[in-house]
C-alpha positions in Angstrom: -187.5 -9.1 -24.1 -184.3 -10.6 -25.2 -181.3 -10.8 -23.0 -178.6 -12.9 -25.0 -176.1 -13.7 -22.2 -173.4 -11.4 -23.5 -173.8 -8.7 -20.9 -175.6 -6.3 -22.9 -178.9 -4.6 -22.0 -182.5 -6.4 -22.9 -183.7 -5.6 -26.4 -187.3 -6.4 -27.9 -186.8 -9.0 -30.7 -188.4 -12.2 -32.1 -186.3 -15.4 -31.9 -186.6 -18.0 -35.0 -185.8 -21.7 -34.4 -185.0 -24.1 -36.7 -184.7 -27.7 -35.8 -182.2 -27.6 -32.4 -180.6 -24.3 -33.6 -181.2 -20.6 -33.5 -181.8 -19.3 -36.9 -182.2 -15.5 -36.5 -183.0 -12.9 -34.2 -184.5 -9.7 -34.8 -187.6 -8.0 -36.1 -188.9 -11.0 -37.9 -192.4 -9.8 -38.6 -192.6 -11.5 -42.0 -191.3 -14.9 -40.9 -193.7 -17.9 -40.9 -193.4 -20.6 -38.3 -195.3 -23.7 -37.7 -195.6 -22.6 -34.1 -195.2 -19.3 -32.1 -194.6 -18.9 -28.4 -196.0 -15.5 -27.2 -193.3 -14.1 -24.9 -194.8 -10.6 -24.7 -193.8 -8.9 -21.3 -191.3 -11.6 -20.5 -187.7 -12.2 -20.7 -186.1 -14.6 -23.1 -182.7 -15.9 -22.1 -180.2 -18.7 -22.6 -181.1 -21.6 -20.6 -179.5 -21.8 -17.3 -176.4 -24.1 -16.6 -176.1 -25.7 -13.1 -172.7 -25.9 -12.6 -172.7 -28.4 -9.4 -175.6 -30.7 -8.9 -176.4 -34.2 -7.7 -178.4 -35.3 -10.4 -176.3 -38.2 -11.5 -179.0 -41.0 -11.0 -181.9 -38.8 -10.0 -182.2 -37.5 -13.4 -182.5 -41.1 -14.9 -184.9 -41.8 -12.4 -187.1 -38.7 -13.0 -186.2 -37.6 -16.5 -188.6 -34.7 -16.8 -186.9 -33.0 -13.5 -189.5 -30.4 -13.0 -187.3 -28.9 -10.0 -184.8 -27.9 -12.9 -187.3 -26.9 -15.7 -189.5 -24.9 -13.3 -186.1 -22.7 -12.8 -185.1 -22.4 -16.5 -182.4 -25.0 -15.9 -181.3 -26.7 -19.0 -177.9 -28.3 -18.5 -176.4 -30.1 -15.2 -172.9 -30.6 -14.6 -172.6 -34.0 -13.0 -169.8 -36.3 -11.7 -169.2 -34.0 -8.8 -167.4 -34.1 -5.5 -165.0 -37.1 -6.5 -167.7 -39.7 -6.0 -169.9 -40.5 -9.0 -171.1 -43.3 -11.4 -168.3 -43.8 -14.2 -165.9 -45.0 -14.9 -165.8 -48.4 -12.6 -166.3 -52.1 -12.5 -169.3 -53.4 -10.5 -167.5 -53.3 -7.1 -166.7 -49.5 -7.3 -170.2 -48.8 -8.7 -171.9 -50.7 -5.9 -169.6 -48.8 -3.3 -170.4 -45.2 -4.8 -174.0 -46.0 -4.8 -174.1 -47.2 -1.3 -171.7 -44.5 0.1 -173.4 -41.4 -1.8 -177.1 -42.7 -1.1 -177.6 -39.9 1.1 -177.0 -37.0 -1.4 -177.0 -38.9 -4.6 -179.9 -41.1 -4.2 -180.5 -45.0 -4.7 -183.2 -45.2 -7.1 -183.9 -48.9 -7.5 -185.4 -48.4 -11.0 -181.9 -47.0 -12.2 -179.7 -50.2 -12.7 -175.8 -49.3 -12.6 -175.1 -51.5 -15.4 -172.5 -49.8 -17.3 -168.7 -49.3 -16.7 -167.2 -46.6 -18.7 -167.9 -42.9 -19.1 -169.0 -43.5 -22.7 -171.6 -46.1 -21.7 -172.8 -43.9 -18.7 -173.1 -40.6 -21.0 -175.2 -42.6 -23.5 -178.1 -42.9 -20.9 -178.8 -39.6 -21.1 -179.0 -39.1 -24.9 -182.8 -38.3 -25.7 -184.0 -39.8 -22.6 -184.3 -36.9 -20.0 -185.4 -33.5 -20.5 -182.2 -31.8 -19.3 -178.5 -32.0 -21.1 -175.6 -33.3 -18.9 -171.9 -32.7 -19.2 -169.7 -35.0 -16.9 -166.7 -35.0 -14.6 -164.7 -37.8 -14.1 -164.8 -38.3 -10.1 -161.3 -39.2 -8.7 -162.7 -41.5 -6.2 -163.9 -43.8 -8.7 -160.3 -43.7 -10.4 -158.8 -44.3 -7.0 -160.9 -47.3 -6.3 -160.3 -49.0 -9.4 -156.5 -48.8 -9.1 -156.1 -48.6 -5.3 -159.0 -49.6 -3.4 -159.9 -48.2 -0.1 -156.3 -48.2 0.8 -155.5 -44.9 2.2 -151.7 -44.8 1.1 -150.4 -42.5 -1.2 -150.3 -43.5 -4.9 -147.1 -45.3 -6.3 -145.7 -44.3 -9.8 -147.4 -47.4 -11.2 -150.7 -46.6 -9.5 -150.5 -43.3 -11.3 -149.6 -44.4 -14.6 -152.8 -46.7 -14.2 -155.1 -44.0 -13.1 -153.9 -41.4 -15.7 -155.0 -43.9 -18.5 -158.4 -44.1 -16.8 -158.7 -40.4 -16.8 -157.3 -40.2 -20.1 -160.1 -42.6 -21.7 -162.9 -40.8 -19.8 -161.7 -37.5 -21.5 -161.7 -39.4 -24.9 -165.3 -40.3 -24.2 -166.4 -36.6 -23.8 -165.6 -35.7 -20.1 -165.2 -32.1 -19.7 -162.9 -32.5 -16.6 -161.9 -34.2 -13.1 -163.6 -33.8 -10.0 -162.4 -34.4 -6.4 -164.2 -34.6 -2.9 -161.5 -34.0 -0.6 -164.0 -34.6 2.5 -165.2 -37.9 1.3 -163.9 -41.4 1.1 -161.5 -42.5 -0.9 -161.2 -39.2 -2.6 -159.6 -37.8 0.8 -156.8 -40.0 0.5 -155.4 -38.3 -2.9 -152.6 -36.0 -2.1 -151.7 -32.9 -4.2 -149.0 -35.1 -6.3 -151.6 -37.7 -7.2 -154.3 -35.0 -8.4 -151.8 -32.8 -10.3 -150.9 -36.0 -12.0 -154.5 -36.8 -13.0 -154.9 -33.1 -13.9 -151.9 -33.2 -16.2 -154.0 -36.0 -18.2 -157.0 -33.4 -18.6 -155.1 -30.4 -19.6 -154.3 -31.5 -23.3 -158.2 -31.5 -23.6 -158.8 -28.2 -22.3 -160.4 -30.0 -19.1 -161.3 -28.2 -15.7 -160.5 -29.4 -12.5 -163.3 -28.9 -10.1 -162.7 -29.6 -6.4 -164.8 -29.8 -3.2 -161.7 -28.3 -1.2 -159.8 -30.1 1.7 -161.6 -27.9 4.1 -164.0 -24.8 4.0 -164.6 -22.2 6.7 -161.7 -21.5 8.8 -159.9 -24.0 6.7 -160.5 -22.6 3.4 -156.9 -20.9 3.0 -155.4 -24.5 3.6 -158.0 -25.9 0.9 -157.0 -23.1 -1.5 -153.1 -23.3 -1.2 -153.7 -27.0 -2.3 -155.7 -25.9 -5.1 -152.6 -23.4 -6.0 -150.4 -26.2 -5.8 -152.3 -28.4 -8.0 -152.5 -25.5 -10.5 -148.9 -25.0 -10.4 -147.9 -28.4 -10.9 -150.3 -29.1 -13.7 -151.1 -25.9 -15.5 -154.9 -26.9 -14.9 -157.9 -24.4 -14.9 -159.5 -24.8 -11.6 -162.8 -24.4 -10.3 -164.1 -24.6 -6.6 -167.3 -26.3 -5.8 -169.8 -24.5 -3.4 -167.3 -21.7 -2.5 -169.5 -20.5 0.5 -168.1 -18.8 3.6 -167.0 -15.5 5.0 -166.3 -13.2 2.1 -163.5 -11.3 3.5 -161.6 -14.7 3.8 -162.8 -16.4 0.6 -162.8 -13.8 -1.9 -158.9 -12.6 -1.4 -158.0 -16.1 -1.7 -159.3 -16.3 -5.4 -158.0 -12.9 -6.2 -154.4 -14.0 -4.9 -154.8 -17.0 -7.1 -156.0 -15.0 -10.2 -152.9 -12.6 -9.4 -150.7 -15.6 -9.4 -151.6 -16.4 -13.1 -154.1 -19.3 -12.2 -157.4 -19.8 -14.1 -159.9 -19.8 -11.0 -163.7 -20.1 -11.0 -166.0 -21.0 -8.5 -169.7 -21.6 -7.7 -172.0 -21.2 -4.9 -175.9 -21.3 -4.0 -177.6 -18.4 -2.3 -178.4 -19.8 1.3 -176.6 -19.9 4.8 -177.1 -23.6 5.4 -175.4 -26.5 3.6 -176.3 -30.3 3.1 -174.3 -33.5 2.9 -174.3 -37.0 4.3 -174.3 -37.5 7.9 -171.4 -39.7 8.0 -169.1 -37.2 6.7 -169.6 -34.7 9.2 -170.5 -37.0 12.1 -167.9 -39.6 12.1 -163.9 -39.2 12.3 -162.0 -40.5 9.3 -160.7 -43.5 10.8 -164.2 -45.0 11.5 -164.6 -45.1 7.5 -161.5 -46.3 6.5 -162.2 -49.4 4.3 -165.6 -48.3 3.0 -169.2 -48.7 3.9 -169.2 -52.3 5.2 -166.3 -51.8 7.3 -167.5 -48.7 8.9 -171.1 -50.6 9.7 -168.8 -53.2 11.3 -167.2 -50.6 13.5 -170.6 -48.8 14.4 -171.7 -52.4 15.6 -169.0 -52.8 17.8 -169.4 -51.8 21.3 -166.1 -50.8 22.4 -165.7 -48.6 19.4 -169.0 -46.9 20.2 -167.9 -46.5 23.7 -164.4 -45.0 22.4 -166.4 -42.7 20.2 -168.5 -41.7 22.9 -165.5 -40.7 25.0 -163.2 -39.2 22.4 -165.3 -37.8 19.7 -168.8 -37.0 20.6 -168.1 -35.8 23.9 -165.6 -33.2 22.2 -165.8 -30.2 20.2 -166.7 -31.2 16.4 -166.3 -30.0 13.3 -170.0 -29.5 13.3 -172.1 -29.4 16.2 -174.8 -31.9 16.2 -177.0 -29.1 17.6 -177.1 -27.7 14.3 -177.6 -30.9 12.1 -181.3 -31.4 10.8 -182.4 -34.9 9.2 -183.2 -34.4 5.5 -183.2 -38.2 4.4 -183.2 -41.4 6.1 -183.0 -44.5 4.5 -184.4 -46.9 7.2 -188.2 -46.9 7.6 -188.1 -47.2 11.4 -185.9 -43.9 11.6 -187.8 -41.9 8.6 -190.0 -40.3 11.3 -187.3 -38.2 12.3 -186.8 -36.7 8.9 -187.3 -32.8 9.3 -186.2 -32.9 12.9 -183.1 -31.7 14.3 -180.7 -34.5 15.5 -180.7 -33.5 19.0 -184.5 -33.6 18.9 -184.6 -37.2 17.1 -182.2 -38.6 19.7 -184.3 -37.2 22.4 -187.4 -38.4 21.0 -185.7 -42.0 20.6 -184.3 -41.9 24.1 -180.6 -41.9 22.9 -177.6 -39.6 23.7 -177.0 -37.7 20.4 -173.6 -39.5 19.5 -175.6 -42.8 20.0 -178.3 -41.8 17.8 -175.8 -41.1 15.1 -174.0 -44.5 15.3 -178.0 -46.1 15.4 -179.4 -44.1 12.4 -176.3 -44.8 10.5 -176.2 -48.3 11.2 -180.0 -48.9 10.5 -179.8 -46.9 7.3 -176.5 -48.3 6.2 -174.9 -44.9 5.9 -177.8 -43.5 3.9 -178.6 -40.5 5.9 -178.6 -37.1 4.4 -178.6 -33.7 6.4 -178.8 -30.1 6.3 -176.3 -28.4 8.7 -175.8 -24.7 9.5 -172.9 -23.7 11.4 -172.9 -20.6 13.4 -170.8 -17.8 12.0 -169.9 -19.7 8.9 -171.7 -16.9 6.7 -174.0 -14.2 6.5 -176.5 -12.8 4.1 -174.0 -10.2 3.3 -171.3 -12.7 2.9 -173.4 -14.4 0.5 -174.2 -11.3 -1.5 -170.6 -10.4 -1.7 -169.5 -13.6 -3.1 -172.2 -14.0 -6.0 -171.1 -10.7 -7.1 -167.4 -11.6 -7.6 -166.7 -12.0 -11.8 -165.5 -15.4 -11.3 -168.6 -16.7 -9.6 -171.4 -18.8 -11.5 -174.6 -20.4 -9.8 -174.5 -24.0 -8.7 -177.4 -25.2 -6.9 -175.7 -28.3 -5.3 -179.0 -29.9 -5.4 -179.9 -32.9 -3.7 -183.4 -34.5 -4.7 -184.2 -37.3 -2.3 -185.5 -37.3 1.1 -188.8 -35.8 2.9 -187.0 -32.7 3.9 -184.0 -31.8 1.6 -182.3 -28.5 1.5 -184.6 -26.2 -0.7 -181.7 -25.2 -2.9 -182.3 -27.8 -5.6 -185.9 -26.6 -6.0 -185.2 -22.9 -5.6 -181.5 -21.8 -6.1 -181.7 -20.3 -9.5 -184.9 -19.0 -9.1 -183.7 -17.2 -5.6 -180.6 -15.7 -7.7 -183.5 -14.1 -10.1 -186.3 -12.9 -7.6 -184.5 -12.3 -4.5 -181.0 -11.3 -5.4 -181.8 -9.4 -8.7 -185.2 -8.1 -8.7 -185.7 -7.5 -4.8 -182.0 -6.9 -3.7 -180.5 -5.9 -7.1 -177.3 -7.7 -6.4 -177.3 -8.1 -10.3 -179.2 -6.2 -12.9 -180.7 -8.7 -15.1 -178.0 -9.0 -17.9 -175.5 -9.7 -15.2 -177.7 -12.3 -13.5 -178.1 -14.3 -17.0 -174.1 -14.2 -17.1 -173.8 -15.6 -13.7 -176.4 -18.0 -14.2 -175.8 -19.3 -17.7 -173.0 -17.7 -19.6 -170.2 -18.2 -17.3 -170.8 -21.8 -16.9 -170.7 -22.5 -20.7 -167.4 -21.0 -21.1 -166.1 -22.5 -18.0 -167.0 -26.1 -19.2 -166.2 -25.3 -23.0 -169.9 -25.7 -24.2 -169.4 -23.2 -26.8 -172.5 -23.3 -28.5 -174.4 -22.5 -25.6 -175.0 -20.0 -22.8 -175.9 -17.2 -25.6 -178.7 -16.5 -27.6 -177.0 -16.1 -31.4 -177.7 -17.4 -34.6 -176.0 -20.8 -35.0 -175.8 -21.5 -31.0 -178.0 -24.4 -29.9 -181.4 -23.3 -28.8 -181.5 -24.0 -25.0 -184.0 -21.1 -24.0 -185.8 -20.0 -20.9 -188.7 -17.8 -20.7 -189.8 -16.0 -17.5 -191.7 -13.0 -16.1 -189.2 -10.9 -14.3 -191.8 -9.6 -11.9 -192.8 -13.0 -10.8 -190.1 -15.3 -10.8 -189.3 -16.7 -7.5 -188.4 -19.6 -5.3 -191.0 -21.1 -3.0 -188.9 -24.0 -1.1 -188.0 -23.6 2.1 -186.1 -25.4 4.9 -189.4 -26.7 6.1 -190.6 -27.7 2.7 -187.7 -28.2 0.4 -189.7 -29.8 -2.4 -191.9 -26.9 -3.7 -191.5 -26.0 -7.1 -190.5 -22.6 -8.0 -192.7 -20.1 -10.0 -192.4 -17.6 -13.0 -190.6 -19.7 -15.6 -193.3 -20.3 -18.3 -191.4 -22.0 -21.2 -188.3 -23.9 -21.6 -186.6 -25.3 -24.7 -183.9 -27.9 -24.8 -182.0 -28.5 -28.1 -184.9 -26.4 -29.9 -187.8 -28.8 -28.2 -190.3 -27.2 -26.0 -190.1 -29.2 -22.3 -191.9 -26.7 -20.4 -195.1 -24.9 -22.0 -196.9 -22.2 -19.6 -195.5 -23.7 -16.7 -196.4 -27.4 -17.5 -194.1 -30.1 -18.7 -194.7 -31.3 -22.3 -193.1 -34.9 -21.4 -190.3 -34.4 -24.3 -186.9 -35.6 -23.6 -184.6 -34.0 -26.0 -181.7 -33.9 -23.6 -178.1 -34.9 -24.6 -174.8 -36.1 -23.0 -172.6 -32.6 -24.1 -169.4 -34.5 -24.5 -166.2 -32.5 -24.8 -165.7 -31.2 -28.5 
């Protein structure tokens, strides 16, 4: 049964593939092929596109990447949150590698020995089982021109930054990302971001943002999105747009009514995940980068100030709701899987003191899973995923002993729980949200639909058994129910097992 991604109902057909392309779809009883996959009783669909995922280094370290294949994912959109691995000289890439180690990982077998977007993208051609498309991270661009100085960009700065963005788009990037809670991305104002977005508009690029505020601050973050879109004319996409549906969805509809081109992605879980430093330290402690932050955390007078003025006050994220997913320091790694307050009690420290100690020992590389009371409910998740501007993004993080389950389960959860069980989608609608919408958003015009002449990125799954198995207690459990996956016409998963083939491509714009 073919679900072709156009929104039409399933239909019984054969799918013929010639090299990397779909050659024909229909009743092909007389056709001959070197090999045949029996998909009787299964759904044949366009491969899924993960619109927000942290596979920038971990896909190179683990090129087969079963967490994705076992969910039918064939393409990653990387370069997220304004903090990634191109462009940049050695200092920029070293900083990004250290600063994002809590969510992007720091695999020793992957050397960041590239500099340009072109050089970075070339690392993914025929070396991984998945395709990637890339967003230029504004944090990298800012570091290259301004460094860690939190000041606004000057006209000369903007000229230099715009040139870097233009070069990245020329090399095939599909847009620009910001992470306005992260360092140094957070120092960019709307004027600076809009200027960079003006460079991607002629390329039909997309502005993708981790906004400056979610939850109760979502209206503030969205007003900045509107302002950037108004100043630049850019198509805009909001990352991991999770929260209360009655707050968030009217903000999307308001922007659409203003004439802005707006979309968003979500993952179907109540808890989030990020790095401990971002949620547990005030911004002033993190100014100047990783080394400057570590110096402050080692300073007793600053620790006393934090205990008095920060940890003893209501914080944006309650430390009681933080669970430790990944800790780089081996001595503290025994606390992975514990709540932060449990770990602090076991260590004999106050929670704030524990935050400082574990970050200092791990050189800031600590990843966490966090659940804020009242942030969202199951009903909110279900309402948000049904919006027509929605697409699926796992926000997957593939490191640590107790990672968030979304990297191993988000797409399978959309299929098993939200389609088969809860019927938030019918099957054709589910496929458009998991594949087609992202293909159109990122201008991957030869993917996301099963049609002759399109690339053969294909997933085959059992609608009766597809399901996620990863949980908060065991986040690294592979999904079930996806039996076959083809990338660029090459089988990379057969009967649930990897073939070892690496036909993935860097999907350069155009």
